[in-house]
N, C-alpha and C positions, 0 to 999 in steps of 0.2 A: 501493498499499499504505500501511496507515494502523500507527500506531504498536501493538507490543505487547512484552511480556516474552517473548522465545525462551525454549522449553529444548529439550534437546537434538535431540530428536524433529524440533523446528520451523528450529531451526538447519541441519542437518541436508540441510532437505526446500529452505531460500534457499540454500544456498552452491551445489547440486547445480543449481539454475536459473542460477547464474553463472559461465559457460564458465569466464572466464579463471582463477576462483576453484576449481573443482571441477578445472580439469587441473594447477593446482599439487599438490594434491592427490595425484589419481590412482585410477582404480581405479573399482571401483560404489561410489555413496554408501553404500550397506546395508554395507558393509566397513569403511565409515570407524569411526575410533574416537574416538569426544567425551565429555573428562573434564571437569566442570567444577571449578574451580579456582580460586573466590572467596576473597579472603584478605582486603579490601581492607574499607575503609568505606563506599564508592562505587557499584560495577559489581558485574555477573556477570563471571565470565569460563570460557571456554568453551578448550579447547584439541586441537585436530584432527589425529589424524593418518591420513593414507592408506597408498598403497603406494609415494611416491612424494614424497612433501612431508609437509609440517606447517603450521597456521596458528593463532594466536591468537585468539579474537573476543573483544570487550572492549563489552560493553553498558552504556550508562547506564539507571539507573535510578529511577523516580520519585517516591523515599524515598533516606533511607542507609539502607543495606542494612543494616546492625547498628542501625537502629534506625528504622524503619517510617511512627510515628508523625512525624517529622522530613520533610516534604518537598524534593525536592532540584530545580533545571530540567535535562529534558532535555540540554538547550543544551550541559550541558559537552563533550558529547563533540566537540562541533564547531569548541570551541576546541579539544582537544585534538590534534584533528586537523589545525588552521590550525598549530597550534604544533610540531607534524611535521614539516609541509611546510616554514615558515619558514625552519626552521633546518637541516633533513634535507643541505641541499648543504654547509652550514658543519660536519656531525658526521658524517660518511659512517663507518659502523664500529664511531659508540658509543654508537647506540641503534637501536633497531627498524626495517626499513623496513617503510614504508606499503603494503600492496597496497590497499587499496580503504578509503571511507568511502561508508556508508550512511544518507544524511540523515533516512527515512525510519524507524529503525528505532533512530538516533543507535547507531551500530555501526560499530566500527571493526576492520577486518582486517587482520593484521601479521604479519608475520615470527615464526615461532616459537624461543624457546629455550629449550625442551626442559632441553635441559644446562647450564643458569644457574640458581644460587641468591640465594637474595635476600640481597644486603651483610648484611642486620644478622642475620639469621638465617644466616651463611658465619660472622661473627664473634662471636656467642656460642658456635659452635661448636669456633672456633678454624682454621676453615678457608678460612679468604681470604687468600686470593696477595696477600701483599706488593708495593704499587704501585700500587693500584687508585688513589689519589689520585692519583696523578700523572695519569692519565686523564681523571678527573676537572678538573682546575684546567686544562687542554688543553681538555676541555667546556668550559666556565662560558668561559675565554678566546674557543674560537670564536665561540661567541653570541652575547657583547660586540660581538666582530667584523664579523658577520652583520647585526646589527639593530640596532646602538646608536648614538645621534645624535653621538658622537664621533667614529665613524669610518665614517660612510653621510650619504649629500644628507639633506637634510631629509625627500625626498617616502617615505625609507626610513622615517622613523620617523613620519612623517603616516598612512603607512597603514598600518602595524602599530598606531598608538592606535586607526583606526577598527575592522581588524577586532576586533583584544579588549578594547576600553572596554566590549562585553555583558555583559565576564565577572564582574558584580556579584555575581550568588550564591555564587562561591568566591571573590571575591575579600573577600567578607561575612564569608565562616567565618574567614576570615588575620586580619583585622580585628578579629574577635571571638573568635577561639581562641589568637590567638598575641597580638593588643599591648593586650587590654582585658580577657577573663574572669579572665585568673590574680590579675588584681589587685581581686579589687571578689569581693563575694557573687553568685555565681552558679549556675543549678537545674546548670548544663552540669559547671561542676565537683565531680569526684568528691568524696565526701565523704571527706577524707583519714584515716590512718592518725593512732590517738591520740596521738601522738609527735610529729605536722609538725604537730599542730593551732594551736601557738604559733607555726608557721614560717609558718603560708600569714595569720593575722591580721597580721605584720607586715606582708606583702607588702601587703596589703589597707588596711595603714595610713603606711606610709613614703612620705611627701610629697618627699620627694628623691626616689625611687625613680621615683614617678611623674610626675613633671618632666621626667624622662631620660625614660623609656617614653613621654611626648610626643613631645620630638625624636623618637626613631624612628617614634612614630606619623606625625609631618610627611614626611620622610624616605621609608616609603615608600606615603603618598597622593601624596603632587607631585614625586617627584624621579624624573622617567621618561625614564630612561639608556638602559636598554636592556629588549628582552624578555627576563622573567624565565619559569625552570618553574617556578616559585611554591610547590615543595614538592618545593626537592630534599632529602632524608634518605637514608640508610643501606636504607630502604624502600622506596626509587624507582630501585635501585639494581641492577643485575644480574652475576653474572660465571661464568665458567668460567673455571679458569684467566687468564690474562690476558687473557682476552677480556670487555671492561665495558662496560654497557648503561646509557643512564639510557630508564626509563619513565614513564609516568604525567605526562603536562606536561599534564593537566586547569586547574591551578592558574594558568594560563600568562599574564603581563599584563606590562603596560609597568610599570618600578619601579626603584628604586636597585638597581645591579650588585651593594653588598653583600649584598644580603639573600637571593641563592642562596648566597652564599660562606659568612654565617653562618650559611643550615638545615644544610647540611652540615656543616659544624667542630661547631656545637653538636649533632649526635648522634654524631657521634667521643669530646667531652667525654662527654657519660651518657654511654658506655659503658667510659671512662675511669675515671669515677665508681664506673663500679658492678664493674669487675674491676679495679683500680689496680696491679693485677702486670704490667699491658702496658702502664706509662707510657712505654720506649723507644719500640716498637712505635707505639702514637699519633702519640708528639710523632713519629718519624719520616716519618709521614701528614700530620698537616698541615704540617710544614715543607714536604713534597713535593706538596701541594695547593699549596697560598701561591707556592711557587717555578716550579712549573709556570704559572702562574697569570698573575702577573705577568710573569713573564721573556718568557710568550709575546703578553700584551698589548703589553709594550713594543716587542717586534718590528715588531708587525703595524702598529702606532700612530704607528713612525718611519720606516715604507715609504711609511702613506699614513692621509689621517683625509675627517674629511665636511666638512660647511660649518662647524660650528664651530669647527674650527682652521685656516680658510684662510688666514691671515692668518699664521699663524705657518711658520717660518724654519724649516731644519735643525736651524740650531743653538739655538733655541730652542725645539724643540719635546721636549727631553729633561725639559724643566723644570717642562711643562706635564703633563708623562706622569707624575715622580715629584708632583707636585701631585692629579692626578686620584688614583692608585694611595693618597699619602696620605688623601683622601676615602672612595674603598670601604675602606679599611684601619679606619676607624672606624667606620662604617656596619657591616661585615664584626663586628665585638669589639660593638656590639651587639644585632646581631641575633644574633648565636649566643647571650647570654645571656638574650635573651626564647624561643629556643627551648630553651634550658636549664630555663626555668620552667616552660615551658607544657606540655613533655611531662613533669614532674614532675609539678605539683599540677592540671593542667587535663585538659581531655578530648584523648583521644587516645593517653597517653602509651607511654613503650616497655617493650619485654621484659626490654630488658637488663638490668635491676633483679633480673630471676628468675635473673640470677649470681652472686647474693648468697646467700651460704649459711643465714644466717639473720636472723629477723627485725630484732635488733639492727644488721647489718654491713646492711641494705639500706636501717633507718632512716638511718643515717651514709652512707651512698651520698646519698640522696636530700636530705640538709640540706648534704650536700656543692656538689650541682651549682643547690641553691638561690641556695645564698654565692656560688659559682662567678658563676653567671647575674645575680646582679644586683651584683656589682662589677664585669663587664663593661659590663651596661649603664650605672652610675652612672660609669666611670669610661673609658669608652671610647673618648667623646671628645675624651680628651687621650690618646689614645695616638700615637705617633710609631713604632715597629716593631711588627711581626712575635713576635719574640723577646720584644716588650712582654705579647702578649697571651698569648702560653706561660705567662709568668711570673705571668700573674693564674691559669690554670690549675696552678700548681704545677708546672710542666714545665720 
């Protein structure tokens, strides 16, 4: 079968021919309810409901869904399927279960999270059950344990490098949209509102900032510490009460552990800028994330490590762990700042700013995000505690 873009009718026919999947749905194919819920930038997504079960079907498009003149390789679906398979044993219950991957259609079929809501939407509606960041902290720590050079034999890292080194198109998006475009004149950047133009110009001419961004570019491109989700933000997390799931791992690549941490915290910080009255709640979530992540990573590394620490002893390992966590903290702060800036003035901005009730409040929120972002990028390399990160955010 050759690749074609599936509509609801074609998807119904394809599923009907897959006994394993049609059996999950139950009933006659003609009775299945198929609804398109595509919401992101890159793919089409269908929810399929049968008499006894449901499926989520996600197909890669040959272009950006919201920008058809921007070509995009279909193979990103392959890397998402590989990511799900690589981390699934370590994060059972924290991501949808992958039921099938059709390589000819670049189609993933997975567990349907019908009752779940996107975390960003839940935050905006003030309906997110507190404590979700504890789950995300555990998720990141577990993926590091399962894929990191520090915790696994070198063969694991070598295999993952081979499996994900070809995901260059989506990594190029990261390099451009997060690490480069906000700091230069670029057609992809939306035209800033009038009150923000001077701030954008300052970003593009700030040599001290550019040098600090260069350090983070180097970290992202050369520090292959573990397998990253690569796009871990509040739009790639879903929750139903206390049931929290991570989705959309198509940006997966080997990279610095602090990248996933920074992107997640950066999106919480953006929500804080748009809704400063939630400062206590956001501070609690950020602390919960870092405490759970660092505690779970400490526990795992105390009892086992990879070839990287093969000569360490039980009495010397704690110092090695704290050195690693300090390095992750510094990277986290910097990547958090990059995410705050790019989601404010770059491509793919966040809906959180819609919480601002006036144009003036929105402008002030965006300016605050740029200021915090710059500070985290420039000063992040010298930070020594997570409290210092929170302090730079005004928390």
